N, C-alpha and C positions, 0 to 999 in steps of 0.2 A: 710739922707740915708737910703735907701730902702733896708730890711732885703731880703733873699732871695725869702720868700713866695710872698712880694710884687713887686717883681723882676719880678717874672715868669709871673704875671697878667698884670704888666705894660709894659713888652717888646714883650707882643702878638700884633699884628694886630688889627684894628677894622674889621670887627666884633667880632672876638674871643674874644676880650680883655673884650668889655661890657656883651658878651653873659657869659663866665666865672666869670667876679666879678657876674654877678646875681645868678649864680648857684652856687658860694661859700656862698653868702648871705642866699641865701634860704637853702642849708644843714645846715649851722649855726644857725638859725632860726629853723629849722625844729626840734631840739630835744637842750637841754641845754647838751646832753651826747654826743653830736659830737662836736671833736676838731680838728682843722687845724694842721697838721706839714709838715714839709718839708722832704719828703722822696723820694730815687731813682729819684733824680732829678726831683720833681713833687710836687704839691699840693695833700696832702694825708690827709684822714681823716679817725677820729678813731670813734669808737661808744662802749662806755663803757671800753674805753681805748684797745679795740680790732681792728685792721684793716678793715677797712669797704670798703673804696672806694676811686679811683682817679681820677682826670684828666689827658686827655692824647689827642694827636691828633694824628690819624694815618699815619703812614709815606707814604704810598703807595699811600692812597685816600687823603689825607690832610684833613681828617672829624673829627670832634671835638667828643669826648664822655668821659662817664663815666663809668670807669671800675669798677664792684662791684667784691671784693676780695672772699667772697662764694654765688658769682652769682650761681654755677653750683647747688646748692640748691636752688634756686628760679623759679618757674614756671611764667614766665611773655611771653607774645608773641613779645616784643619789645626788649627782650635782646637777643644776639647772642653771638656764642662763638667762631666764627671764627677757631677751631681747638684746643682751649684752653681748659684744663682738667677742670681748676677751675673758673677761672674768667670768667664773662661772660660784655659785653659792652653795653650800652646804647648811640647811636648815637642821637647827637643833631646837627641842622643845625643852626649855628649861623644867619643868616640870614634871620631867621623867629623866631617867638615868641617861647619860650620853652613851650614845651605843661605841664604844671604844674600838670594835674592831671595824665596823665602817668607816669610822673617822682615820684610824691608821692605815686601812687598806687605801685611802685616799693620799695621806699623806705619804705612803710608798711610792706611790704613783707620782706625787708631786716633787718629790725629791728629784727624781730619777733625771726629770727635765734641767737639773743643774748640774 
């Protein structure tokens, strides 16, 4: 029987499922201080026990993204606010290889906040 987190990933159609599973592994491998939780009906990640980022799909555009909780404190050209005050999002195209360098650049900036 799948838990809520596994069900979240395995209920997604391809290629979103494979992309999310890759991102999950990448985040968890990035730092031993990143932990995964089921919060707000999505996969949520904490860093040093503080809310860090989460996966979501934009309801209007159907685009996959990682939302960074303190994204307003991160300066990176690929993070967009879309009218949010605190959260900034990094869009990912599941039909293409994830740009790991850009993602790691954002993660490096994000972990410095903690």
